[in-house]
N, C-alpha and C positions, 0 to 999 in steps of 0.2 A: 307354524305356516301364516305368512302373510299374503293376502291378496290385493293391490293397486293396481290402477288402470291409467294408463295416459294415452291420451288422446294425441297423433299428430297432424294438425291440418282436417283435411277431410276424409283422408284413410279412418279405418274404423279402429278402435282405440284396441291397443295391446295390453293383455294383462300380464301382470308378472306376480308370480309365486316366488316367494325367495323363504326357504327356510334356514334355520339355524342351530344346523346341531353343533359339533364341535371336533377339535382333531382329535378327539380322544378314537374316531371313527378308526384312524390312521396310525394311532399310534400306543395301541392298545392301553394306554394310560385313563385310567378311572379310575372311578368309586366300587368297579364289579363290571365282571364280563359281561353282562345284559343289558348295563349303561353303551358297552362299548360297542356291542352285535346291533343294538339299537339306532348309533348312528350311522353305523354303517349302511343299515337298511336306510335311512333317509338320503346317502348318498346314491344308491342303486334306485331309490325313488325317484331320485330328482330324473336321474339319467332316463328312465322309463317313460316319466309323463311327461318331460320335454319331447322326446318322440312320439309319445301319444295327441300330446294337446298341440301342439305345432302345426301351422305357423302363429297360430290368434294369442295363445298364451306360452310367455316364457317362463321358464322353472330353472333355479338358479338354487346354488347353497352357498352360505358365508360360514365357514368352520372357523371360530375364533380359536386363541390359545388361552393359556395363562391369564387373567384381567382381575385388574383391579376392583374386585367389587368382595360383598360377603355372602357372596354364594356358597363357597366352602367353609363351613365351620371350622373353628382352630387352628386356621390359615390367616399368620399376624402378619405385621410388618417386615419381618427377619424375612420371610420365606418370598415375599413380594420383592422386596431389597434384591435379595439372592438370585432370582432371577431378571431381574430388571439388569442387574450387574453382567447378565450374558447376553443382553441382545445389543444388536446395533446403533439401536436409538437409544440404547441407557433406560428403556423404562420398559412398563408391561402395557398393554390394554387398557381402554378405559370403554366404560357405555357409550360415550361420546362419538370413538373408533369404529366399534360395531356398528352405530346408528351408521355413520359415514360411509361404511361398507355396503350396507343394504342399501342406501337410496345411488349410489354408484352401480352398483344391480339394476336398477330402473330407470336411472338416468345417464348413464355414461355406456354400460355394455349393451346396448342398442341391439347387435347382432346374438349376443351371446344367450344360448340357453343348453339346459343338462350338464353344467358344471359345477365346477364346486372349488370357490376362493379358499384358499388355506394361507390363514394371515398369519403367514411365520417371521417369527423372531429372535430366532435363537434355538441352542442344542435340543430344548424337549421339542424342539419341530424337524430336526433334521432328519429321523425314521419318517414321520407324515410325507416330509419331500422325496426321499426316497422310493417308498411306497408308491404315490400318487406318480411319480414318474412313469413307475412301473407300471400301474393302473393306465396309464396313459396308452402308453406301447401295446396293453392286450387291447386296447379298444377304449374302456370307460375313460371317457374326456374327463380330463380336471385343469383346470385355470389355475396357474400360480402368479399370486402377486405379492409383493412386499412388502403386505402393510403390516403396520406392527400389530401386535397379537393383542385379542380382546378376551373377553368373558363367554362360562356359560351361563346360560339363562337360564330363569329362575320357573319355569314354567306349572309350579303347582301353584 
């Protein structure tokens, strides 16, 4: 969870909370069930906190997918190349892509709160997109942006 604050003229500053779970909250693809459940819990917590803390605090999620990092041990360049070949941009995400998405939450999405930005970039993410669409129809707000996929942060 990252807190940032930005002042807008003479108005009170708005505080931003940007959580970084991952697409495993909606794809069921992770190292274990507990990981998927924890990520889904962050999605729900984001929506609840956004409602409880508005209007002074905005709460958003950036849910990255496969990224070019060493976070997952044993996953090599061959896996990254295979996934990259299935994406519209022909590559997988980088830490800089994730940073740009988080920055966009605080600088460009000034009205948004309680939403999850799913970084969709290929077949791995089709299930996430479909579940997020269904969740939005059920009242759980999601913001879908075609940002190229990212990484799952190492929080240890």
